[in-house]
Structures are given as C-alpha cells and as structure tokens.
DOLO-303813 format. One record per residue (C-alpha): residue in one letter; y, x, z; residue number from 1. Coordinates in nm, 4 decimals. Layout:
! residues N
A;Y;X;Z;NUM;
...
***
This chain:
! residues 70
M;19.0555;8.0916;10.6394;1;
E;18.6883;8.0163;10.7027;2;
L;18.5985;8.0897;10.3407;3;
V;18.7779;8.4249;10.3563;4;
T;18.5911;8.5208;10.6719;5;
D;18.2579;8.4086;10.5279;6;
F;18.3334;8.5928;10.2031;7;
L;18.4160;8.9178;10.3822;8;
E;18.1048;8.8877;10.6001;9;
G;17.8832;8.8198;10.2981;10;
A;17.7886;8.4801;10.4388;11;
L;17.8611;8.2682;10.1294;12;
S;17.5848;8.1496;9.9007;13;
E;17.5815;8.3147;9.5568;14;
E;17.7301;7.9998;9.4038;15;
D;18.0071;7.9691;9.6632;16;
E;18.0891;8.3394;9.6335;17;
R;18.1145;8.3078;9.2538;18;
R;18.3437;8.0057;9.2869;19;
F;18.5537;8.1845;9.5493;20;
I;18.5988;8.4900;9.3248;21;
E;18.6894;8.2667;9.0297;22;
H;18.9489;8.0927;9.2476;23;
L;19.0974;8.4255;9.3563;24;
A;19.1412;8.5232;8.9914;25;
E;19.3618;8.2163;8.9389;26;
C;19.5387;8.1849;9.2748;27;
S;19.7768;8.4648;9.3635;28;
G;19.8479;8.3096;9.7042;29;
C;19.4829;8.3278;9.8090;30;
E;19.4470;8.6749;9.6616;31;
T;19.7486;8.7894;9.8644;32;
Y;19.6023;8.6276;10.1773;33;
L;19.2736;8.8118;10.1234;34;
V;19.4545;9.1452;10.0844;35;
Q;19.6556;9.0790;10.4017;36;
F;19.3412;8.9778;10.5889;37;
R;19.1680;9.3015;10.4858;38;
Q;19.4729;9.5045;10.5911;39;
T;19.4794;9.3318;10.9288;40;
M;19.1104;9.4037;10.9812;41;
A;19.1590;9.7702;10.8890;42;
T;19.4606;9.8017;11.1182;43;
T;19.3167;9.6320;11.4234;44;
G;18.9570;9.7456;11.3937;45;
E;18.6834;9.5523;11.5633;46;
L;18.7657;9.3729;11.8843;47;
T;18.4955;9.3492;12.1461;48;
P;18.4901;9.1111;12.4420;49;
D;18.5632;9.4046;12.6729;50;
G;18.8517;9.5215;12.4539;51;
I;19.0733;9.2189;12.5149;52;
S;19.2252;9.0967;12.8373;53;
P;19.1074;8.7618;12.9751;54;
D;19.4618;8.6258;12.9337;55;
A;19.4833;8.7297;12.5660;56;
R;19.1340;8.5918;12.5044;57;
Q;19.2330;8.2547;12.6466;58;
Q;19.5499;8.2460;12.4365;59;
L;19.3515;8.3175;12.1189;60;
L;19.0931;8.0523;12.2002;61;
T;19.3686;7.7977;12.2598;62;
V;19.5339;7.8774;11.9264;63;
F;19.2061;7.8470;11.7365;64;
R;19.1102;7.5236;11.9114;65;
D;19.4502;7.3723;11.8341;66;
W;19.4254;7.4890;11.4725;67;
R;19.0823;7.3289;11.4235;68;
R;19.2130;6.9955;11.5519;69;
Q;19.4763;6.9794;11.2769;70;
***
C-alpha cells in the first residue's frame, strides 16, 4: 500500500519506480489494486482535515495504527 501511494505521488526514486512498474507488468493482483486505488481516489476526491468529522478521523487513525502494527 505504501509503494502504491508513493508511486502515485511521484515519491519513488527512479530505480524504485522502474522496479515497481516492472512488478506491475508481471503481477495482475497488484495491477488490479492500483486500478482500484486510482478509482477510489477519483471517486472520493481529496479529503481535507475540515472535510471529515472528528469521529470519522479518529476511526481512520485507529485503523491505520492497527494495520501498521501487524
């Protein structure tokens, strides 16, 4: 997930981006995930701190914290 985000934000080094693109060419699961990620971004638009309720923000932070611990 982090690589996909970095790839879409243009934050990967040239070498890492090349390797990521090569991997996508061979891995249909990752390619599908990237397509879904792009569709989600296009559907939801850009969230701003003011555009999300404090309760929803806390729920998202909890999910991401729990995910990183795994």
